[in-house]
ZAMARGU-4260 file (C-alpha; in steps of 0.2 Angstrom, whole numbers, plus 5000, padded with zeros to 4 digits):
<rodrens>
0) 4950/4932/5092 | 4955/4935/5110 | 4968/4948/5109 | 4966/4964/5120 | 4971/4978/5109
5) 4975/4996/5114 | 4960/5006/5109 | 4971/5021/5106 | 4981/5012/5093 | 4971/5016/5077
10) 4958/5029/5078 | 4952/5036/5062 | 4941/5051/5059 | 4937/5064/5046 | 4949/5056/5033
15) 4964/5057/5044 | 4970/5042/5055 | 4976/5050/5071 | 4987/5043/5084 | 5000/5049/5096
20) 5018/5043/5095 | 5021/5031/5109 | 5037/5022/5115 | 5035/5004/5120 | 5040/4998/5137
25) 5058/4991/5136 | 5057/4972/5135 | 5075/4972/5142 | 5073/4982/5157 | 5056/4977/5163
30) 5058/4971/5181 | 5045/4957/5178 | 5057/4948/5166 | 5070/4947/5180 | 5057/4940/5192
35) 5052/4927/5179 | 5070/4923/5176 | 5072/4920/5195 | 5058/4907/5194 | 5065/4897/5180
40) 5081/4900/5170 | 5080/4884/5161 | 5078/4884/5142 | 5066/4870/5143 | 5048/4876/5145
45) 5043/4859/5152 | 5053/4863/5167 | 5042/4879/5169 | 5027/4868/5167 | 5034/4856/5180
50) 5036/4869/5193 | 5018/4875/5190 | 5012/4858/5194 | 5023/4854/5209 | 5024/4871/5219
55) 5007/4880/5222 | 5017/4896/5227 | 5027/4897/5211 | 5012/4893/5201 | 5002/4907/5208
60) 5017/4919/5205 | 5019/4913/5187 | 5001/4918/5184 | 5002/4934/5193 | 5018/4940/5184
65) 5010/4937/5167 | 4995/4946/5172 | 5005/4960/5180 | 5016/4962/5164 | 5000/4963/5154
70) 4992/4976/5165 | 5009/4986/5166 | 5010/4987/5147 | 4992/4993/5146 | 4996/5006/5160
75) 5012/5012/5151 | 5003/5014/5135 | 4990/5025/5143 | 5003/5036/5151 | 5010/5040/5133
80) 4995/5051/5130 | 5000/5067/5138 | 4988/5078/5129 | 4973/5067/5132 | 4970/5067/5113
85) 4967/5048/5112 | 4955/5048/5127 | 4946/5063/5120 | 4944/5054/5103 | 4937/5038/5112
90) 4925/5048/5123 | 4919/5058/5108 | 4915/5042/5099 | 4905/5036/5113 | 4895/5052/5114
95) 4891/5050/5095 | 4887/5032/5097 | 4894/5028/5080 | 4898/5011/5073 | 4916/5006/5075
100) 4924/4995/5062 | 4936/4983/5068 | 4946/4969/5060 | 4946/4951/5067 | 4963/4953/5076
105) 4957/4970/5084 | 4973/4979/5079 | 4964/4990/5067 | 4948/5000/5071 | 4941/5016/5063
110) 4925/5025/5063 | 4916/5027/5046 | 4901/5039/5044 | 4890/5024/5041 | 4892/5005/5041
115) 4880/4997/5029 | 4876/4979/5034 | 4861/4977/5023 | 4868/4977/5005 | 4862/4960/4998
120) 4858/4964/4980 | 4865/4972/4964 | 4853/4986/4964 | 4856/4991/4982 | 4875/4992/4978
125) 4873/5002/4962 | 4861/5014/4970 | 4873/5016/4985 | 4888/5019/4974 | 4878/5032/4964
130) 4873/5041/4980 | 4890/5041/4987 | 4897/5050/4972 | 4883/5062/4971 | 4885/5067/4990
135) 4904/5068/4989 | 4906/5054/5002 | 4920/5041/5002 | 4915/5023/5001 | 4924/5006/5004
140) 4920/4988/5005 | 4925/4975/5018 | 4923/4957/5018 | 4928/4945/5032 | 4941/4959/5037
145) 4956/4948/5041 | 4967/4962/5035 | 4980/4968/5047 | 4982/4985/5039 | 4971/5000/5034
150) 4967/4994/5017 | 4948/4995/5021 | 4948/5012/5031 | 4936/5025/5026 | 4929/5041/5034
155) 4913/5038/5023 | 4902/5023/5020 | 4909/5006/5024 | 4900/4992/5015 | 4899/4975/5023
160) 4898/4962/5009 | 4893/4947/5020 | 4876/4946/5011 | 4884/4946/4994 | 4888/4927/4995
165) 4884/4915/4981 | 4892/4903/4969 | 4883/4897/4954 | 4888/4890/4937 | 4891/4902/4923
170) 4878/4903/4909 | 4887/4896/4894 | 4876/4906/4882 | 4886/4921/4888 | 4903/4914/4882
175) 4912/4915/4865 | 4913/4900/4854 | 4932/4900/4857 | 4930/4900/4876 | 4917/4886/4875
180) 4929/4875/4865 | 4944/4880/4876 | 4934/4875/4892 | 4929/4858/4884 | 4946/4854/4879
185) 4954/4859/4896 | 4940/4852/4907 | 4937/4870/4913 | 4920/4875/4921 | 4916/4893/4925
190) 4907/4899/4940 | 4900/4916/4945 | 4905/4921/4963 | 4898/4936/4973 | 4912/4946/4980
195) 4908/4943/4999 | 4908/4924/4997 | 4922/4916/5007 | 4934/4903/5000 | 4926/4890/5012
200) 4909/4893/5005 | 4915/4892/4987 | 4923/4876/4991 | 4907/4869/4998 | 4898/4873/4982
205) 4912/4866/4970 | 4913/4850/4980 | 4895/4846/4975 | 4900/4848/4957 | 4917/4838/4959
210) 4926/4854/4955 | 4941/4863/4963 | 4950/4879/4963 | 4968/4879/4955 | 4976/4883/4971
215) 4973/4889/4989 | 4982/4899/5003 | 4983/4892/5020 | 4966/4900/5026 | 4949/4899/5018
220) 4940/4911/5029 | 4944/4926/5018 | 4931/4933/5006 | 4936/4931/4987 | 4936/4950/4985
225) 4947/4954/5000 | 4960/4940/4996 | 4962/4943/4978 | 4962/4962/4979 | 4977/4961/4990
230) 4987/4948/4980 | 4985/4934/4992 | 4993/4918/4986 | 4997/4900/4989 | 5013/4892/4985
235) 5020/4885/4968 | 5033/4893/4957 | 5022/4889/4942 | 5005/4895/4950 | 5001/4913/4950
240) 4992/4922/4965 | 4974/4918/4968 | 4969/4932/4958 | 4973/4922/4942 | 4958/4911/4944
245) 4947/4927/4940 | 4944/4929/4922 | 4930/4942/4923 | 4925/4956/4935 | 4908/4964/4937
250) 4913/4981/4944 | 4902/4994/4951 | 4911/5011/4949 | 4908/5027/4958 | 4892/5035/4952
255) 4884/5018/4950 | 4892/5014/4933 | 4893/4995/4930 | 4907/4987/4920 | 4911/4969/4915
260) 4930/4969/4914 | 4940/4956/4905 | 4957/4953/4896 | 4957/4958/4878 | 4954/4940/4873
265) 4940/4938/4886 | 4927/4924/4888 | 4912/4935/4885 | 4903/4936/4868 | 4901/4955/4866
270) 4885/4953/4855 | 4876/4941/4866 | 4881/4951/4882 | 4875/4968/4875 | 4859/4962/4870
275) 4856/4955/4888 | 4864/4968/4898 | 4859/4986/4893 | 4865/4993/4910 | 4883/4985/4910
280) 4897/4991/4899 | 4908/4977/4893 | 4927/4981/4893 | 4939/4968/4885 | 4956/4976/4887
285) 4971/4968/4896 | 4977/4985/4902 | 4961/4989/4911 | 4959/4971/4918 | 4977/4971/4925
290) 4971/4985/4937 | 4954/4977/4941 | 4957/4962/4952 | 4972/4966/4963 | 4965/4984/4965
295) 4964/4986/4984 | 4947/4994/4981 | 4953/5009/4971 | 4942/5008/4956 | 4925/5004/4964
300) 4917/4989/4973 | 4917/4972/4964 | 4900/4964/4964 | 4905/4947/4957 | 4919/4937/4948
305) 4919/4924/4935 | 4932/4911/4940 | 4940/4895/4933 | 4938/4879/4941 | 4946/4862/4937
310) 4941/4844/4941 | 4943/4840/4960 | 4960/4833/4964 | 4969/4826/4979 | 4987/4830/4984
315) 5001/4820/4992 | 5011/4829/5005 | 5028/4825/5011 | 5037/4834/5025 | 5055/4833/5031
320) 5064/4841/5046 | 5080/4848/5040 | 5090/4863/5044 | 5091/4880/5034 | 5109/4876/5030
325) 5105/4860/5022 | 5090/4866/5013 | 5098/4882/5006 | 5110/4875/4992 | 5097/4864/4983
330) 5081/4873/4988 | 5076/4879/4971 | 5081/4863/4961 | 5075/4850/4973 | 5060/4858/4982
335) 5053/4872/4972 | 5055/4867/4954 | 5052/4849/4956 | 5035/4850/4964 | 5018/4858/4962
340) 5020/4866/4979 | 5036/4869/4989 | 5038/4879/5005 | 5050/4880/5019 | 5046/4885/5037
345) 5062/4891/5047 | 5066/4894/5065 | 5078/4909/5064 | 5085/4905/5081 | 5090/4887/5079
350) 5090/4885/5060 | 5078/4870/5061 | 5067/4870/5045 | 5052/4860/5040 | 5051/4857/5021
355) 5034/4853/5013 | 5032/4846/4996 | 5015/4843/4987 | 5010/4836/4971 | 4994/4829/4963
360) 4991/4812/4970 | 4990/4797/4958 | 4977/4784/4960 | 4990/4772/4967 | 4995/4785/4980
365) 4977/4788/4985 | 4974/4770/4987 | 4990/4767/4997 | 4988/4782/5009 | 4970/4785/5009
370) 4961/4802/5011 | 4965/4805/5030 | 4975/4819/5038 | 4985/4813/5053 | 4979/4820/5070
375) 4996/4816/5077 | 5004/4831/5068 | 4995/4842/5080 | 4998/4833/5096 | 5014/4842/5103
380) 5008/4859/5100 | 4991/4856/5106 | 4998/4849/5122 | 5005/4866/5126 | 4988/4875/5123
385) 4980/4862/5134 | 4992/4864/5149 | 4984/4871/5165 | 4997/4885/5166 | 4992/4892/5149
390) 4973/4889/5152 | 4974/4898/5169 | 4983/4913/5160 | 4969/4913/5147 | 4956/4914/5161
395) 4965/4927/5171 | 4968/4938/5155 | 4951/4935/5147 | 4960/4929/5131 | 4961/4914/5120
400) 4974/4901/5125 | 4985/4906/5110 | 4986/4924/5116 | 4990/4918/5134 | 5004/4907/5127
405) 5010/4923/5118 | 5010/4933/5134 | 5020/4918/5143 | 5033/4919/5129 | 5035/4938/5132
410) 5038/4935/5150 | 5050/4920/5147 | 5058/4925/5131 | 5072/4912/5133 | 5059/4898/5129
415) 5055/4905/5112 | 5067/4895/5102 | 5062/4879/5109 | 5043/4883/5107 | 5046/4887/5089
420) 5055/4871/5086 | 5041/4862/5095 | 5028/4871/5083 | 5038/4865/5068 | 5040/4847/5074
425) 5021/4846/5078 | 5017/4849/5060 | 5030/4835/5054 | 5023/4819/5048 | 5034/4804/5044
430) 5022/4795/5032 | 5016/4805/5017 | 4998/4810/5018 | 4985/4811/5004 | 4968/4821/5004
435) 4958/4832/4994 | 4966/4849/4991 | 4954/4858/5002 | 4960/4848/5017 | 4979/4849/5013
440) 4981/4867/5010 | 4974/4875/5026 | 4987/4875/5039 | 4975/4870/5053 | 4979/4874/5071
445) 4991/4888/5066 | 4976/4898/5061 | 4969/4897/5078 | 4983/4908/5085 | 4980/4927/5087
450) 4995/4932/5076 | 4999/4947/5066 | 5011/4946/5051 | 5020/4955/5038 | 5025/4947/5021
455) 5038/4953/5009 | 5041/4945/4992 | 5058/4945/4984 | 5064/4942/4966 | 5073/4925/4964
460) 5085/4931/4952 | 5103/4929/4957 | 5098/4921/4973 | 5091/4937/4979 | 5078/4929/4990
465) 5091/4918/4998 | 5101/4934/5002 | 5086/4942/5009 | 5082/4926/5020 | 5100/4926/5027
470) 5099/4944/5031 | 5083/4942/5040 | 5090/4927/5051 | 5105/4938/5055 | 5095/4953/5060
475) 5082/4943/5070 | 5096/4935/5080 | 5105/4952/5083 | 5088/4959/5089 | 5086/4945/5101
480) 5103/4946/5108 | 5104/4965/5110 | 5086/4969/5114 | 5078/4953/5119 | 5065/4955/5106
485) 5060/4939/5096 | 5049/4933/5082 | 5037/4922/5091 | 5035/4910/5077 | 5044/4902/5062
490) 5044/4911/5046 | 5039/4904/5029 | 5046/4904/5012 | 5033/4901/4998 | 5035/4904/4979
495) 5023/4912/4967 | 5022/4913/4948 | 5022/4929/4939 | 5006/4939/4938 | 4999/4952/4925
500) 4991/4962/4939 | 5000/4978/4942 | 4999/4978/4961 | 5002/4960/4963 | 5017/4955/4974
505) 5023/4945/4959 | 5019/4957/4945 | 5031/4954/4930 | 5041/4939/4938 | 5040/4924/4949
510) 5045/4928/4967 | 5048/4921/4984 | 5036/4927/4998 | 5043/4927/5015 | 5030/4929/5029
515) 5035/4933/5047 | 5021/4930/5060 | 5021/4936/5078 | 5009/4931/5091 | 4999/4946/5095
520) 4998/4952/5113 | 4999/4971/5111 | 5002/4985/5098 | 5020/4989/5102 | 5030/4973/5102
525) 5028/4967/5084 | 5033/4984/5075 | 5050/4984/5085 | 5053/4966/5078 | 5048/4971/5061
530) 5059/4986/5060 | 5075/4978/5053 | 5065/4967/5042 | 5057/4982/5034 | 5074/4990/5031
535) 5079/4974/5022 | 5063/4975/5011 | 5069/4991/5002 | 5087/4984/5002 | 5083/4968/4993
540) 5068/4975/4982 | 5054/4967/4993 | 5036/4971/4990 | 5025/4971/5005 | 5008/4961/5005
545) 4994/4973/5004 | 4983/4964/5015 | 4995/4961/5030 | 5003/4974/5041 | 5011/4989/5032
550) 5025/4999/5040 | 5024/5018/5041 | 5037/5018/5027 | 5026/5010/5015 | 5022/5025/5005
555) 5022/5031/4986 | 5041/5033/4987 | 5043/5015/4993 | 5031/5009/4980 | 5041/5017/4966
560) 5057/5009/4972 | 5050/4991/4971 | 5037/4991/4956 | 5041/4995/4938 | 5036/5013/4933
565) 5026/5007/4919 | 5014/4997/4929 | 5011/5010/4942 | 5007/5023/4929 | 4995/5011/4920
570) 4987/5007/4937 | 4985/5026/4941 | 4978/5029/4924 | 4964/5017/4928 | 4960/5025/4944
575) 4958/5042/4936 | 4947/5034/4923 | 4935/5025/4934 | 4936/5036/4950 | 4940/5054/4944
580) 4932/5062/4959 | 4942/5051/4972 | 4926/5043/4979 | 4936/5027/4983 | 4951/5036/4990
585) 4957/5033/5008 | 4972/5035/5019 | 4981/5020/5011 | 4978/5025/4993 | 4984/5043/4997
590) 4999/5037/5006 | 5004/5026/4991 | 5000/5040/4978 | 4986/5030/4970 | 4973/5043/4968
595) 4966/5052/4953 | 4978/5061/4942 | 4992/5060/4956 | 5011/5060/4953 | 5020/5047/4963
600) 5027/5058/4976 | 5030/5053/4994 | 5015/5055/5006 | 5018/5058/5024 | 5008/5045/5034
605) 4998/5051/5049 | 4998/5035/5058 | 5010/5030/5072 | 5013/5012/5078
</rodrens>
């Protein structure tokens, strides 16, 4: 993606992530905002575009102001390194010429001792895990690296799993007779998927067999291990997170020990398995399994998974433009509980809401509406990205057009409510659409924007999720009024069934997950917007998504406040069992108190945002 991050934002070395506390430039007092307001004070961005088209002098000034603001922010960030610590770290990295690991958004980077890009076989992974423990080196794995936080960070060996990509049908001779009968009865087909395989690649294989995944999130570029280990989910009050499709895990623990981990009533025939796998220990224990999928890499590195697939299906999707006030009273009964998938996107500043409802399409609906996605749904939003002003900014800044639009929104914050409404309306379609699930679930053009996000799940008991949503709207409006800081996107409400995985966002109960994206332009703006939302998280018992941005307050004390003690204790017991020497430990796991034989005591975070 085209973001231009501060290189000082997240420098990691020798186990400790180091950064200097910095104050962001004030979005209220910055002189460039006053200059921008003089150019155009209208709340309609089309007026700004018109000025750009009609007056060459103003058009030049618009571009120069955005570029100047971007350069000023970079300059201010550099000035908040009075000791030169960050500069010294960067220079030392250059001298040592070590590999730097960086996520897709480029808001996270760290320097492991080694990056292994060549791991393509089981034997290679087993030998590497044995060597890591023997030499006392930490080790972590990373897939497509779309995470916004430091879940993959390590000072030791970083394993890139790109070459561990394959999806094949499971050998039925391995299964118990009960599993075979159940699969035949419920039209289930099992597949073996290597951990680095992306959902997009899994779908390609399954389509050839007329098979499908039970559910999907809004993006298919993530690896199966990365998405499921952080409790990524789709939407559906009766559908658990994506981790629920996994029924068996082939784990390589520190020391190179291999395990096949399943629930107590697992699908694998123990006798047949042991005769064919002398180097792999079969564990069929629900307590162990409940720590092995949503594990954030704490037990070892997963080599492969056995997943459930169902016959390929089409969905019918309807959308309505409503308001939050009209949606709120009947949201659960009319949207969430009546449909396979129900989700709501909300503009916190105008109250506009886009409601999406999806169900399995009948043959009649497929025949009536056809398998076609309407291109018209992207027209309005796409026109903004194609406008000469936005394209000129992208060229001047050397960024993607989505980033350029984000910079424009920071310079002209009074346009943000209108732009969010436009984004919502661009995704509305009056006529229902029908297509296969893999064409319906991905959110399309929204994924093309360089955005960062935090997601917090809330219990739906006693309308707790509605109270949390109301509080978020109020806080975001106050922040905009008092500090001129805005969420630069709509936020979404999705619903997830309960999960047995101890670290899942929906462990033990169904929950509502609220996601707050922000167009990413620098590392200072979004934490200021997220501060009040983070305060609400603890107030309403919210659980933070493990693969998205995590606030500095996300530590073991926070974890113990929002998860049941029994689950955390059981999870920590499995860490001690599989990784007694702490080979998989990193900054995040220490911060959360999820290390071998560790009490859940608060850990001070070494990161500054």
